[in-house]
N, C-alpha and C positions, 0 to 999 in steps of 0.2 A: 701739605695741601691746604689750601685755605678753605674756610667754611663756604664760600661760594662756589668754589671749584667742587666741592664735595656734594653739595646740593644739586649741582648741576649733573654730576655722574649719577646720582641716585635718580634724578628725573629721567635721564636718558635710559637708564637701565629698567625703569618702571615702564616706559613707554615702549621699549622693545620687547618685554615681557607680553604685553598685550598682542603682539603679532602672532604668537604662537600659543594662544589661549587654549585651544582645544583640539588635540590630536585626534579624536574620534571624528572630527569634521574633515580630516584630511582627505583630499580628492582621491578617490578610488578609480582605477582603470578599467576600461571594458573588461579586459582580460581578468583582472581581479575579480569583478563581478561574476565573471563565467566560472571562476573556480571557487566562488563561495556564494552558492546558489540561496541559502538562507538570508544572507545579507541582502543579496539582490531582491528578494521578494520583500524585505522589510523597507529597503529603499524604495521600491516601486510604490508600496503603499503610503509611505510618507510622501511621495512625490504627488500621488493622487489626492490624498487628503489635504494638501495645502499648496495647490498649483500656483496660486499668485505669488506667494514667497519662495517656493523651492523650484518651481518649473524650469527656471532657466539657469539653475545652478550646475555646475560641472558634474556633481554626483547624479543628479537627475538625468541629465543628458546621457551620460555614460551608462546609467542604468537602463535606459530606455533602448539604448543601442545594444546592450548585451542581451536584453529580451527580445529584441528583433532577431539577433544572431541565433538565440536558442530556438525560437520559433521556427526559423528557416531551416535549421538542422533537424528539427523535430519532422518538419514537412518532408525533407529529404529521405529521412529514415523511414517515414511512412510509405513512401513510394518504392522502397526497395523491394 
């Protein structure tokens, strides 16, 4: 392999590494948040604390939807 080809392979590998930078920021589903209430609370707090940057992210949208589902279920349970 030539030096130019080696540099190209290294550059491509480095660029692709950035695509999977932080697994902790992986998008969580509504169901996941319903099963992990502590993380739901933390996500909702983070979304409230920084709505300009985080408000339209998938995790904030999913966390808010999970919160809505929890609230509806609690209301139904209270009416029983």
